[in-house]
N, C-alpha and C positions, 0 to 999 in steps of 0.2 A: 634182351632187354623188354621188363613189362611195359606195357603200353601205360601212357599218361594219364592218371586219373586226376581230375582236375578237382579241388577244394570243394565240397558245399557252400553255396551261397544263401545267405540272409539278407531280405529287402529291408529296410527300415525308412518309414515315410516320415512327413514332417508335419508340421503342426496344421491343424485343422485338417488334415488328409487322412487316408487310409490306404490299406494294402492296394488298392481298386488303381492306385497310381501306377503300379509297376505291372499292370495287367498286362500290357503287349511286350514288355522289356521282359518281363520272365519267360513269356512264351519263348522269345528268340533265345535267352540263355540255356533252355530246355532242350531248343533244338541244335544248340552247340555241345550240348553233352555234359551241361550241369545240372547239378540238382538245386533247383532256386525254391527258397521258402520265403514268402511275401509276408510279414507281422503287422497285425494291428496291433496297436498300444494301447494299453488301458485306459479308459474313460475317454476315449476317442471316437464312442459313437457305436460300437459294434459289443460291447459288454457292459454289465451293469455298474463298473466302479463308480462312485461317486468322485465329482471333482475334487474335494477336499480331499480325499484319498490319495490324491495322483502326485507322483514327485518323480525327478529323475532318477531316485535311487530303485522306486518302483519300475519305472522304464528299463533301467538296464536291467536290472534281476528279470524282468519278463526276457529279455534279449538274451541273457545268459541260460536260462532254462531252456528256450529254443534250441540253443548251441547244444546243450545237454541231449534234446531229445535227438538234433540229428546224427550225434554220438561220435563225431570227429572235428577236430579245428575246421573254422569255416570263414569264410571269406565276410566280412560286413559291408554292405553297400549302403550308404545312409545319404539322405535326400534333405538339405536344408535344413532346419531345426532337428531332423533325425541324426545329424553329426553329433550333436553333444551326446545324443543317446548312445550312438555307439562307441565314442571314444570313452564315455563311463564304463559301459560294459567290458571292454578291453582294459580297464583300469582295476574292474573286479577280476576278472577271467583271463588274463593274456594267454595262457595258455592254450584256451579253446578259440582264439582269434589267428587266424592265418595271415590276415593283411586286412586294412581297412581302405574303403574308397569313399571319400567325400564328394557327393553332386552338389555343388553349388552349397555346400555345407557348412555348417558351425563347427569349426575347426579350432577349438579356441583354449587358451593358456588355463593354466589351474588358477581356479578363484576369479573368471572374468567372463563376464555375460555378454551376449550378443548386444545388448542395449548400450554397453559400453564401449565396446567397437563402433556403432553407428554415432555415439555420442562423439567420439574422437574425431570421425571423418566428416560429419554433418556439416560443420561451417563452411569447409571447402567442396562437399557434394551433396547439395538439398536432396537430392534425389534418393540417398541413401535413407532415408524415412521410408521409402518403399510401402509397404501395406499400412504401417501403423496409422496413419490418418484415416483410414477408412473403418477400422476396427469400430465394431460394436460390443460393449460389453455389457455382462448381466449385470441386473441389480444389485448382487451381493459381492459382485467384482471377480466371481470367480471363474468366469467363462468369457471368451471373446468369440465372435464369430465373424465373418467375412461376408458382407454384402455379394451376392452373385456377379453384379456387374463389375466389381473392384477387383474379385478374383479372376474374373474373363480377362479384364485389363491388364493386371500386373503378374498374376501367376501365371495365366495361359495365354499370353500377347501373342506366340508366334505359333499357335493351333489353328486348325480351321474355325473358323465363328462355331460350327456346329459342336466339335469336340471342346472348343473351351466352354461353353453353354453347359453342354452335359458334365464336364468334370468339374465344375464351378458349384454345380446342383448338388452334388453329392459330398461337400464340404461338412464337417460337422462343427459341433463347439468346441474350444480348445481349452481345457484346463489350463488356466493360467500357473499355477504351480508346478506343472510340467514345460513350461514355455520361459518364464521369466525368472530363471536360474542360472547359476554359473557350474561348471563342473570340477570335480575335485581330481585332479589326476598328478601323478608322478612319471618323473623320466624312466624311471626302471620298469613300470609296468605299459601304461599306456604309450609312453615313448619309445619302448623298444619294439613296436609292432610295425612293420612295413605300411606306408602310408602311400597312397596317391590321391590328389586333389583335381577334382575335374571343375575347371573355371567353365561359367555359361556367361559369354563374353554380352550378350543382349539381356541379360536378369534386369528385371524392375523391382526384384524384389530384395533378394540379396547381391546389392549392387556389385559391379565388378571392382570398383575401389574398396569395397567392404570384403570380398573375396580375397583379395591380392593382400589386405591390412592383416586378415586372420592368416594367411601362410606367412608374411613376415613376423607375426609373433608366436607361431608354432612353426619353426623351418625343421625342415628335414624331408617334406613330401615332395615326390615327383610331382610333377604337374601337365596336364592337359588342357588344351583349349578346345571347347565347342562355341560356333557362333549361332547358338540358341538363347531363348528364353530362360525362364526359371525351372522347367520341368521337362528337360531335355528326354526322361525317360518315356514322356508322353508324347513331346513334338517330334521326338528324333532317335526313337529307338535305336534303330541301326547305327546310327553314327556314334551314339552313345557306347554300344558295346565294341565297336570297331575300336573306339580309342582307348577303350581299358581292357581287351581282350589280351594282349601279353601279358599284363599285370597279373590278370584272374589267373594266368597259365604261370605264375609260380617265377617269372622272369625278374630279377634285379630291377626296383624301382628305374634306375637309371636306363635300362633298356626300353622303357615303355613307349618312346616318342613322343609324338604329339597328334592329337587329333585335330580336325579341322572341318 
């Protein structure tokens, strides 16, 4: 029997962030024998794409291009708002996506934005406002930024203070045209790709109630839970890898078990 060859992994960051959030996790993936590629999305501080040119379609095509460069179907692991990007990429090119992993991610139905999910649960869960009360909008409304203190407290709440401060300092302005949007998805394309949802139970940004609401709106994903804040790839990368490794190795979603 030929030795198992894992699918390559493409790592997709969320709003305001960059590929740097995956540094420690990507290193663990590579140590485990995976080809891991962390992507910087257009307009998020690493290229010259103007904010007004950013769109969910642009993000998704950027991921599809990365999959074609890899040259064979890949697993997409997406964090937070990157989940919407991964889903849209799977809709565009399902033949290139082996599986999807949402890490406290935006797993949304067709035509529904994350703001809609928050609005639905906010009366019962005021904490679902997350980072929104702290955002600072540019004069033209094209971008938002997250103050460093708020980022450390909301995004990196379970990281050592020095790690939280360093990560918060690396966040960039986020083009709103790539964030405040809704995916366009179908059951035949996105819906046919195996999915795993990683809950971050102590998340202060995409709170657990919002994560579970999205799971209910888009059924069919296997689920594992981690007792971490919003960014387990920074605060607990080894635990994150252990929780999803069976799924990455191509086992059916029902065999993925649950992490802790």
